[in-house]
C-alpha positions as CSV (number, residue, x, y, z in Angstrom):
1,X,96.1,-35.8,-59.5
2,X,98.7,-35.5,-56.9
3,X,100.4,-38.5,-55.4
4,X,98.8,-37.8,-52.0
5,X,95.3,-38.0,-53.5
6,X,96.1,-41.3,-55.3
7,X,97.4,-42.8,-52.0
8,X,94.3,-41.6,-50.1
9,X,92.0,-43.3,-52.7
10,X,94.1,-46.5,-52.5
11,X,94.0,-46.6,-48.7
12,X,90.3,-46.0,-48.6
13,X,89.7,-48.8,-51.1
14,X,91.9,-51.1,-49.1
15,X,90.1,-50.2,-45.8
16,X,86.7,-50.9,-47.5
17,X,87.9,-54.3,-48.8
18,X,89.2,-55.2,-45.3
19,X,86.0,-54.2,-43.7
20,X,83.9,-56.3,-46.1
21,X,86.2,-59.3,-45.4
22,X,85.8,-58.8,-41.6
23,X,82.0,-58.5,-41.8
24,X,81.8,-61.6,-44.1
25,X,83.9,-63.6,-41.7
26,X,81.9,-62.7,-38.7
27,X,78.4,-63.0,-40.1
28,X,78.9,-66.8,-40.5
29,X,78.1,-66.9,-44.1
30,X,80.3,-69.8,-45.3
31,X,81.1,-70.2,-48.9
32,X,79.7,-73.1,-50.9
33,X,83.2,-74.6,-51.2
34,X,83.7,-75.0,-47.5
35,X,82.3,-78.2,-45.9
36,X,81.1,-78.1,-42.4
37,X,83.4,-79.9,-40.0
38,X,81.6,-82.7,-38.1
39,X,84.3,-83.3,-35.5
40,X,84.2,-87.0,-35.8
41,X,87.2,-89.2,-36.9
42,X,86.8,-91.0,-40.2
43,X,88.0,-94.3,-38.7
44,X,88.1,-94.1,-34.9
45,X,89.0,-97.8,-34.7
46,X,92.4,-97.0,-36.3
47,X,93.2,-94.7,-33.3
48,X,93.3,-97.8,-30.9
49,X,96.2,-99.4,-32.7
50,X,99.5,-97.7,-32.3
51,X,101.8,-97.4,-35.4
52,X,105.3,-98.7,-35.5
53,X,106.5,-95.1,-35.7
54,X,104.5,-94.1,-32.6
55,X,106.0,-97.0,-30.6
56,X,109.6,-96.2,-31.6
57,X,109.0,-92.5,-30.7
58,X,107.6,-93.5,-27.3
59,X,110.6,-95.8,-26.7
60,X,113.0,-92.9,-27.5
61,X,111.2,-90.6,-25.2
62,X,111.3,-93.1,-22.4
63,X,115.0,-93.8,-22.9
64,X,115.6,-90.0,-22.7
65,X,113.9,-89.9,-19.3
66,X,116.1,-92.8,-17.8
């Protein structure tokens, strides 16, 4: 076999693999390992209390504006 023929076979195989991947991604078939994202926070109450790091970051941003 010539080098050109081997490269053509390799490129065709790669194109088929890419096509299968794209079709699988767009058909919506999720694998069993993936959990569906619900969109809700695990503990939404924790978002109401600012952390010390957030407060210090906000203070540094305010001081840069002044």
